[in-house]
Every structure is written in C-alpha cells, then in structure tokens.
N, C-alpha and C positions, 0 to 999 in steps of 0.2 A: 526549403519548404515554401516560405513566403519571402519575397524580396521587397523590403521597404527602403525607401530613400530617407535621407536625414530629415528633410522637411516633414515627411509623413510621420516619422517617429516623434518629432517634436509636437506635432498637432495632437497625436494620440496621447502623449504624456500630459499635455496641457489639459485636455478634456478629462483625463483620469484624475488630475489634480483638482479640477473644479468639482467633479462629481463626488469624489471620496474625501477630499480635504487633505491637508498635509499631515495630520496626525494618524489618519487611517490608512494612508497610501502604503507605508512599509508593511503593514499587516496583510493588506490585500495582495501585495507582491509576493510575500512569503507563502500565503495560502495557494496562490496560483502556481508557484514553483514546486511546492509539495505535491500538488495535484498532477502536474506534468510529470514529475519524477515517478509517482505511483503508477500513472498510465503507462509510461515507458517500461517500468518493471513488469507490469502485468502483461503487456504485449510481448515482451521478450520471453516471459515464461510460457506464453501460448505458442510461440514459434519454436522454442527450444525447451521442452519440458524436462525437468530433472527427474531421473528415475531413482527415487530413494527407496532403500529396502524397507519392507514392511516388518515392523516389530511384532512378534507374537510372544505373549507371555503365557506360560502354562500355570494352571492353578494347582497347587499341591495341597492335599488335605493332610492334616496331622493325624497321628494315631489316636488321639483322645476323642476325635470326632467321628470315629467309625461307628456304624450302627451295631447294636448288640445282636449276638447270634441267638436264633430261636431254638429252643430245645424240644 
C-alpha cells in the first residue's frame, strides 16, 4: 500500500513520540491497530457477505389464555 524507507519511518516515529509522549504512545498504537483491524473486517464483510439463516420463533399460546366462549 505505502512504501516507506527506514529514515522516513524513524522521522514519523520521532514526531509521534514528541506529540504523544512516551506514556501515551503505546495506547495510541493499540487504538490505531484496533481501528485498522475493524476496518479490514468491515470491508471483508462488504465484499463477501455471510448468508446466515434467519431464525423465526413461533409464539405458542397456552390453553389457560384462550378466550371464553360466548353462549
């Protein structure tokens, strides 16, 4: 997708370290990774949708709830 050389990656990582700080950087990386994973999953589901069977439940009425007959 993108081709970065080693010096470009180092510059990006240094800028990220300056902006976010050493304590927040692992959290930011984890959030970006989860976001990318969710995006890939969603795009794969759009391309290859799974056809799951639809579950239909029938409602069964008990004998005690039947309406009374009119005379």
